[in-house]
C-alpha positions, 0 to 999 in steps of 0.5 A: 500500500505504501511506497518505501520512504527510501524510494522517494529519496533516491534520484539519478546522479545527473539530477543530484549534480544539478541540485549541487550546481544550483544550490551549493553556492547559496547554502552558506549565504541564505538568510532567514527570509529567503528560500529557493524553489526550482527543478526539472520538468520533462515533457513540459506542457508550457514554458512557465512554472507558477508559484502560489500561496493561498491562491495568490501568485507569488512568482513565476519562472520560464523554463530553460532547457526544461529547468527553472529556478525561483528565488523567494525573497521576504519568505515566510514558512508555509504551504505553497502550490506550484502550477505547470500547464493545468496541473498543480501540486503542494509544496511545504517550505521553510526559511533556508529551504533549497528545494528541487523538483523533478517530474514528468508531465505524462505522470505528473503526481506519480513522477514528482520527486523532491531533492535538496533542503526540505525534500524529506518533508515534501516527499512524505507529503506527496507519498501521503497524497498518492496513498490517499488517491489510491485509497479513494479509488479502492474504498467503495466496496467498504461502504457495504459494511455497517457503521461499526465494521466501517469504523474498524476499517478506518481504524486499521488504516489510521493505525498504519498511517500513524506508524508510517509517520512515527517512522518518518519522525524517527528518521527526520527529527527536525519538524515544525508544528505547522508541518506536523499539523499538515501531516496529521491533516493529510492522515486523518481528514481523508478518513473523516471525509469517508465517514461523512459520506458513509451514509449516502454511499452505504445507501448507494452501495446497498441499493437502498432508500433507507438511511442507515442507523449510525451510532453517535460515536461514529462522528465524535471526531467532529468535536476536534474539527475547526471549520475556520482554520486559516492555516489549512484553508488551501490544503486539499484534505481539509477542503475536501472534508469541509465540503463533505461535512457541509454536504452531509448537513445539507442532506440531513436538512433534505431528509428532515423536510421530506426532500422538498428542499434542494441539497445545493441550496441547503449547503449554502444555508449550512455554510452560513450557519457553520462557517465564519471564514469569509473566503470559505463561506463565499466559496460555498455560496458561489458553488451553491448558486452556480449548481442551483441555477444550472440544475433543471430539476431545481424548483423555481422557489428553491432557485429564488431561495438560493438567489436570496442567500447568495446576494444577501451574504456573498462579499466576493464582488467578482462572484457577484458580478459573474452570477448576476451575468449568468442570471441575465444571460439565462433570461435572454434565451428562454425555454420554449422560444424560437432560437434567435436569427443570427448570421455568423461567419464560417471557417472560410470567412463567409457569412451564413444563416445559422438558422437555415443550417440547423433547420430540421436538425436536433442541435446543440449550440456549444458556446466557447468558454471565454476562459481560454484555459477551458478550451482543451476540455471544450474541444475534447468534449465536443469531439467526443459528442460528435462521434457518439451522437452523429444524428445530432448537430453540434455547433460551436459558436463564439465571439470571445476571441479575434478571428485569427485566434478562433481559427488558430484554436480550431486547428490546434484543438482539432475541432471540426471546422465545418461546425464552428462559427464566429461572430465578430460583434458581441452577443450578450448571451455568448458572454459565459466563462464555461462550456455551455450547451443550448439544446434546440429541437428540429423546429428551432425551439429552445428546449434547454438554455443553460447546461454545462457540457461537463454536467454528468447528466448531460447525455441523459438530458440530451437523449431525453430532450431529443427523443421526446415528442416534438 
């Protein structure tokens, strides 16, 4: 289950030599408020590496011969993240650390190895991360157990992980209180998360609609949880646990009112009731309103409740502006109305009548995301849908880029250029920062005006909509 510690500490001689060349000259000169972060990235996805703390960009570096180095002045001990391409990973650093990474983007997390001062701590954390990932993938079968047997499974895993950490502390004696807190969180909180989702997953695994009876002792760990811990806000095990706990409380509210309420709206409510930290609270409000507005199955009254909760309590101006725009845009293409007449240009630069092109066809208008970082997903998703559903027409539409950028992205992302169209002047309902689908029936009527292409129920919705009597 666990990789031996020594397997993380062994590196190729060439990489050790790189470490020596980069850092041997700065070890004796290092100040208490300076640290270094660098390394080698094999098969890079871009020419840059970004370095963050609490989602704020601290510094960046350009790759030269697949290598980079960042000097961190005015440095403070803590948890950081580095990002390359669409992937990111955590780094724990202390003053005077001179930390090198080596990774292959084809296997980002699994290939990541640290060397230099501070490497042991980070290799241990990435080891835990990988173990937790593997554990998540193989844990589903245990949700068939009752709560007492499930607790025994949790206890056995916890004992093994604590033993591993005790071994690490015997070998690496220098350890700060913050590092100990991070490791303890990475050990315990993924298991706490599994306990929070146990009732729901047990019902699913047993194909039952009956909520399992759970002994109060099962959740006694909650009394030691701080839902407003500033040091852990950006750490994945903590984030995942808080989300699972809020969802559990939201589901309990739903059970109590006989499922008349929406779980996403309930999650907004329980976040307001239990969380004091402004940024965490804002995140739950944003997620809740976002999922609620995009869910066709949510009642109008629940959508109104979500809207009130969001606008009354969110203090994040950017999110407020984004949700305001989402609501306004959704009103512009109301369900049951004819799709408006538009005349975009095709890949050859000719102005066309789009309404004529989609006439007598079940059509999905796929609006390009205004956020270019989502274009990889958009292209993969559209290409997949075109292959799987050849009887439906998938039309890409955007005004978010210049015409040259649009054509370049079609080539680079290998989109079907026959189905991609460009509008060189802004249409407000195209101003959405995620891959959006608009479903239009053979008669040109809008059947759904606001669905995310990544929605897990999208294909079911597609088939149901276009197979319904028209």
